[in-house]
C-alpha positions as CSV (number, residue, x, y, z in Angstrom):
1,M,140.0,-60.5,-94.3
2,P,142.4,-57.6,-94.9
3,I,144.9,-58.5,-97.7
4,W,147.9,-57.7,-95.5
5,K,146.8,-60.4,-93.0
6,N,146.4,-63.1,-95.7
7,L,149.6,-65.2,-95.7
8,S,148.9,-66.5,-99.2
9,V,148.5,-63.0,-100.6
10,I,151.7,-61.9,-98.9
11,R,153.5,-64.9,-100.3
12,K,152.2,-64.2,-103.9
13,F,153.5,-60.6,-103.5
14,V,157.0,-61.9,-102.4
15,Q,156.9,-64.5,-105.2
16,L,156.2,-61.7,-107.8
17,L,159.1,-59.6,-106.5
18,A,161.4,-62.6,-106.6
19,F,160.3,-63.4,-110.1
20,L,161.1,-59.9,-111.3
21,F,164.4,-59.9,-109.5
22,L,165.5,-63.4,-110.8
23,V,164.3,-62.8,-114.4
24,Y,165.2,-59.1,-114.9
25,G,167.4,-58.3,-111.9
26,S,170.6,-57.7,-113.7
27,V,169.0,-54.5,-115.1
28,F,169.3,-53.1,-111.6
29,V,172.4,-54.8,-110.2
30,G,174.4,-54.9,-113.4
31,F,175.5,-57.9,-115.5
32,Y,178.8,-58.2,-113.7
33,S,177.2,-58.1,-110.3
34,A,174.6,-60.6,-111.4
35,D,177.3,-63.2,-112.1
36,K,178.9,-62.6,-108.7
37,L,175.9,-62.5,-106.3
38,S,176.2,-66.2,-105.6
39,G,176.1,-68.4,-108.6
40,A,174.6,-71.1,-106.4
41,F,171.1,-69.9,-105.7
42,P,168.7,-72.5,-104.2
43,V,165.9,-71.9,-106.8
44,L,165.6,-72.7,-110.5
45,S,166.8,-69.3,-111.8
46,C,168.7,-69.7,-115.0
47,A,172.0,-68.5,-116.3
48,Y,170.7,-68.8,-119.8
49,D,168.5,-65.8,-119.1
50,A,170.7,-62.9,-120.0
51,K,168.9,-60.6,-117.5
52,T,168.9,-62.8,-114.5
53,A,170.3,-61.4,-111.2
54,D,171.5,-64.8,-110.0
55,Y,171.5,-68.4,-111.1
56,C,170.8,-71.9,-109.9
57,V,173.2,-74.0,-107.9
58,L,172.6,-76.9,-110.3
59,I,174.3,-75.1,-113.2
60,P,177.8,-74.9,-111.7
61,L,177.5,-78.2,-110.0
62,Q,176.9,-80.1,-113.3
63,H,179.7,-78.2,-115.0
64,Q,182.2,-78.8,-112.2
65,L,181.5,-82.5,-112.3
66,G,181.3,-82.8,-116.1
67,H,184.1,-80.4,-117.1
68,G,186.4,-80.4,-114.1
69,L,186.3,-83.4,-111.8
70,G,185.4,-86.1,-114.4
71,P,188.1,-85.2,-117.0
72,A,190.7,-84.9,-114.3
73,I,189.9,-88.4,-112.9
74,A,189.9,-89.8,-116.5
75,A,193.3,-88.3,-117.1
76,G,194.7,-89.6,-113.8
77,K,195.3,-86.1,-112.5
78,F,192.9,-86.0,-109.6
79,T,193.9,-83.9,-106.7
80,L,192.0,-82.8,-103.6
81,S,192.2,-79.2,-104.9
82,L,189.8,-80.2,-107.7
83,L,187.1,-80.6,-105.1
84,L,187.4,-77.0,-104.0
85,P,185.1,-75.5,-106.7
86,I,182.4,-78.1,-105.9
87,L,182.8,-77.5,-102.1
88,T,182.6,-73.7,-102.7
89,T,179.4,-74.1,-104.7
90,L,177.8,-76.4,-102.1
91,G,179.0,-74.2,-99.3
92,T,177.5,-71.0,-100.9
93,F,174.3,-72.9,-101.5
94,L,174.2,-74.1,-97.9
95,L,174.9,-70.6,-96.4
96,L,171.9,-69.3,-98.4
97,F,169.8,-72.3,-97.7
98,I,170.2,-72.0,-93.9
99,L,168.6,-68.5,-94.1
100,L,165.3,-69.7,-95.6
101,N,165.3,-73.5,-95.8
102,K,162.8,-74.9,-98.2
103,A,161.0,-71.6,-98.3
104,F,163.2,-70.9,-101.3
105,C,160.9,-73.3,-103.2
106,G,157.6,-71.9,-101.9
107,W,158.4,-68.2,-101.8
108,L,161.1,-67.4,-104.3
109,C,161.3,-69.9,-107.2
110,P,160.2,-68.4,-110.6
111,L,159.0,-71.7,-111.9
112,G,157.0,-72.5,-108.8
113,F,155.4,-69.1,-109.0
114,F,154.6,-69.5,-112.7
115,Q,152.9,-72.9,-112.0
116,E,150.8,-71.3,-109.3
117,V,149.7,-68.4,-111.5
118,L,148.6,-70.9,-114.2
119,G,146.7,-72.8,-111.5
120,M,144.9,-69.6,-110.5
121,I,144.0,-69.1,-114.2
122,G,142.7,-72.6,-114.4
123,Q,140.5,-72.0,-111.4
124,K,139.0,-68.9,-112.9
125,L,138.4,-70.6,-116.2
126,R,136.5,-73.3,-114.3
127,L,138.6,-76.0,-115.8
128,N,138.2,-79.5,-114.5
129,R,141.0,-79.5,-111.9
130,T,142.5,-82.2,-109.8
131,E,143.2,-80.5,-106.5
132,S,144.6,-83.7,-104.8
133,L,146.3,-86.6,-106.4
134,D,145.6,-90.2,-105.5
135,D,147.8,-91.4,-102.6
136,N,149.2,-94.3,-104.7
137,L,150.1,-91.9,-107.5
138,V,151.8,-89.5,-105.1
139,D,153.9,-92.4,-103.7
140,R,155.0,-93.4,-107.2
141,I,155.9,-89.8,-108.2
142,R,157.9,-89.0,-105.0
143,P,161.1,-91.0,-105.9
144,A,161.4,-89.1,-109.3
145,K,163.0,-86.0,-107.7
146,W,165.8,-88.2,-106.2
147,L,166.3,-89.9,-109.6
148,M,166.5,-86.5,-111.3
149,L,169.1,-85.3,-108.8
150,G,171.2,-88.5,-108.8
151,L,171.1,-89.2,-112.5
152,L,170.8,-85.9,-114.3
153,V,172.7,-83.6,-111.9
154,I,175.4,-85.9,-110.5
155,L,175.9,-89.2,-112.3
156,L,175.5,-88.3,-116.0
157,P,177.7,-85.1,-115.8
158,L,180.4,-87.1,-114.0
159,A,180.1,-90.0,-116.6
160,S,180.4,-87.4,-119.4
161,G,183.6,-86.0,-117.9
162,L,185.0,-89.6,-117.5
163,G,184.2,-90.2,-121.2
164,F,181.6,-92.9,-120.7
165,V,178.8,-90.9,-122.3
166,G,178.7,-88.0,-124.8
167,H,179.5,-84.4,-124.1
168,E,175.9,-83.4,-124.5
169,L,175.2,-85.1,-121.1
170,G,177.7,-82.9,-119.3
171,D,174.7,-80.8,-118.1
172,P,171.6,-82.9,-118.9
173,F,169.3,-81.3,-116.4
174,C,170.0,-77.8,-117.7
175,Q,169.3,-79.1,-121.2
176,I,165.7,-80.1,-120.2
177,C,165.0,-77.7,-117.4
178,P,161.7,-75.9,-117.9
179,S,162.9,-72.8,-116.0
180,R,165.6,-72.3,-118.7
181,I,162.8,-71.9,-121.3
182,L,160.4,-70.0,-119.0
183,T,162.8,-67.3,-117.7
184,S,164.4,-66.8,-121.1
185,L,161.0,-66.3,-122.8
186,F,160.0,-63.8,-120.1
187,A,163.3,-62.0,-120.7
188,G,162.4,-61.7,-124.4
189,Q,164.7,-64.4,-125.6
190,L,163.3,-67.0,-128.0
191,N,166.6,-68.9,-128.5
192,Q,165.9,-71.5,-125.8
193,L,162.6,-72.7,-127.3
194,Y,164.0,-74.7,-130.2
195,I,165.2,-78.1,-131.5
196,D,169.0,-78.4,-131.5
197,T,170.0,-80.3,-134.6
198,S,173.8,-80.1,-134.0
199,S,173.9,-83.7,-132.9
200,T,171.5,-86.6,-132.2
201,G,172.0,-86.3,-128.4
202,Y,171.3,-82.5,-128.3
203,M,168.3,-82.9,-130.6
204,I,166.7,-85.5,-128.3
205,L,167.4,-83.4,-125.2
206,S,165.9,-80.2,-126.8
207,I,162.8,-82.2,-127.9
208,I,162.4,-83.5,-124.3
209,A,162.8,-79.9,-123.0
210,D,160.2,-78.5,-125.3
211,L,157.7,-81.3,-124.6
212,L,158.3,-81.0,-120.8
213,F,157.7,-77.3,-120.9
214,G,154.5,-77.7,-122.9
215,L,153.4,-80.5,-120.5
216,I,153.9,-78.2,-117.5
217,L,151.9,-75.4,-119.2
218,V,149.0,-77.8,-119.6
219,L,149.2,-79.7,-116.3
220,S,149.5,-76.5,-114.2
221,L,146.1,-75.4,-115.4
222,T,144.5,-78.5,-114.0
223,M,146.7,-79.7,-111.1
224,R,148.9,-78.2,-108.4
225,Q,152.6,-77.8,-108.8
226,P,153.3,-80.6,-111.4
227,F,157.0,-80.0,-111.9
228,C,157.8,-79.2,-108.2
229,R,157.0,-82.8,-107.4
230,I,159.9,-84.1,-109.5
231,C,162.3,-81.1,-109.1
232,P,165.9,-82.2,-108.3
233,L,166.4,-79.0,-106.3
234,L,163.5,-80.0,-104.0
235,A,165.5,-83.3,-103.4
236,M,168.7,-81.3,-102.7
237,H,166.7,-79.1,-100.3
238,A,165.5,-82.2,-98.5
239,L,169.1,-83.3,-97.8
240,F,169.8,-80.2,-95.8
241,K,166.3,-79.3,-94.4
242,K,167.4,-80.0,-90.8
243,V,169.9,-77.1,-90.8
244,G,167.6,-74.4,-92.2
245,L,166.3,-71.7,-89.8
246,V,162.7,-71.8,-91.1
247,K,160.7,-74.6,-89.4
248,L,157.3,-76.2,-89.7
249,V,156.2,-77.6,-86.3
250,K,153.1,-79.2,-84.9
251,N,151.7,-79.8,-81.4
252,Y,149.8,-83.0,-81.9
253,T,146.3,-83.4,-80.4
254,S,143.7,-86.1,-80.6
255,R,141.9,-84.0,-83.2
256,C,144.8,-83.9,-85.6
257,D,144.1,-87.1,-87.4
258,K,140.4,-86.3,-88.0
259,C,139.7,-83.2,-90.0
260,G,142.6,-83.5,-92.5
261,L,142.2,-79.9,-93.7
262,C,146.0,-79.3,-93.5
263,A,146.7,-82.2,-95.9
264,K,143.8,-81.0,-98.2
265,A,145.3,-77.5,-98.4
266,C,148.8,-78.8,-99.2
267,P,149.7,-78.3,-102.9
268,M,152.2,-81.1,-102.7
269,D,149.7,-83.7,-101.3
270,I,151.7,-84.4,-98.2
271,R,149.0,-86.4,-96.4
272,E,151.4,-87.3,-93.5
273,I,151.2,-83.9,-92.0
274,H,147.8,-84.5,-90.4
275,T,148.6,-87.9,-89.0
276,S,152.2,-87.3,-87.9
277,K,152.8,-87.2,-84.2
278,E,156.3,-85.7,-84.6
279,K,156.9,-82.1,-83.7
280,D,159.0,-81.4,-86.8
281,I,156.8,-82.0,-89.8
282,L,159.0,-80.4,-92.5
283,M,158.7,-83.3,-95.0
284,P,161.0,-83.8,-98.0
285,D,158.3,-82.7,-100.4
286,C,157.3,-79.6,-98.4
287,T,157.9,-76.1,-100.0
288,L,157.1,-74.2,-96.8
289,C,154.2,-72.4,-98.4
290,G,152.4,-72.2,-95.1
291,R,149.0,-73.3,-96.4
292,C,148.7,-76.1,-93.9
293,V,149.1,-73.6,-91.0
294,E,146.5,-71.3,-92.6
295,F,143.9,-74.0,-92.9
296,C,144.4,-75.7,-89.5
297,P,141.3,-74.8,-87.5
298,D,142.9,-75.5,-84.1
299,K,144.6,-72.8,-82.1
300,G,148.4,-73.3,-81.7
301,V,148.5,-76.7,-83.2
302,M,150.6,-75.8,-86.3
303,A,153.2,-73.1,-86.7
304,L,155.6,-71.7,-89.2
305,K,158.7,-70.5,-87.3
306,Y,162.0,-68.7,-88.0
307,A,164.2,-70.5,-85.5
308,V,162.1,-70.0,-82.4
309,I,160.2,-66.9,-83.6
310,P,156.7,-67.7,-84.7
311,I,155.9,-66.4,-88.2
312,K,152.4,-67.8,-88.5
313,V,150.5,-69.9,-85.9
314,S,147.2,-71.7,-86.6
315,D,144.2,-69.9,-85.2
316,P,140.5,-70.7,-85.5
317,A,139.6,-67.0,-86.2
318,Y,142.1,-66.7,-88.9
319,F,141.0,-70.1,-90.4
320,K,137.4,-69.0,-90.5
321,E,138.3,-65.8,-92.4
322,R,140.8,-67.5,-94.6
323,N,138.4,-70.3,-95.5
324,K,135.8,-67.7,-96.5
325,A,138.3,-65.9,-98.6
326,Q,139.2,-69.1,-100.4
327,K,135.6,-69.9,-101.1
328,R,135.0,-66.5,-102.5
329,W,138.1,-66.9,-104.8
330,E,136.8,-70.3,-105.9
331,G,133.4,-68.8,-106.5
332,K,131.6,-71.1,-104.0
333,Q,128.8,-69.7,-101.9
334,K,129.4,-72.1,-99.0
335,P,132.3,-74.0,-97.5
336,S,132.4,-77.5,-98.8
337,R,133.2,-78.8,-95.3
338,R,132.7,-77.5,-91.8
339,V,134.9,-78.3,-88.9
340,K,133.3,-78.9,-85.5
341,K,135.5,-77.6,-82.8
342,D,135.6,-79.0,-79.3
């Protein structure tokens, strides 16, 4: 299969360009412009990286809750105008999100790309990988992203502003976010990989951050997308997924609940995509990577679309070549499973 026809290769190239832009982009757009591009980007790009071209929506959202809205409510000075910064941040995020929907996760996020690269390294090192998690484990993990969004991004920053918890919990997700360490390290900054001893709270958060980053390094070598499964931004995307222009659709047939190759290909273990009879199969955990469409062996059953325009449609000829390419990459001589077509 020619490289330019392989959707996964195209996606890796786009991810690489996005990684370079979001880690080093201010070198090209300038530091002042980098702060003004949006300040509410729908991926985990970090303002702690001095060279970033844009930064994550979760950063201003936490600060506006913890340093603006919360203190004003505590002081009895709440006015509707205090909601304007939060609404502006969410509005900017939403305008961007409409353009690409959850594809921001699967195509542009630096941390997502880094995990995939580590996974590719793990494959080449012939490590004992877990390609698919147990269904029960997946079900237990799924609520974590909502807990991260509700607790670390919204409730604790607001509680900090109200004076119920310490100042260090004004931006708790940023304090433990692995993308803060990752992007800073790639930008040549070592100041984010440390233990902060200025207070007990900051010390605990910095230890959690270092441990979480190390855990992701190890887990990414042996399983697919470990942090993406609990990412609060994935949960935030899920809240607005209906309004995004990029869609994942399915034309259900009697064969759809038999082969299960789409679910097997999914890096997020979304098993429901091969049994769902709904046309819209953009699930909360989906990152719109498109692998399910690539590995569907039935013509026209699954499609990745931009509004009504097809981007990629499942096709048996493409599946055959894509499956061969995957086996060559994995170093296997023969496909592990053949699909009999009607």
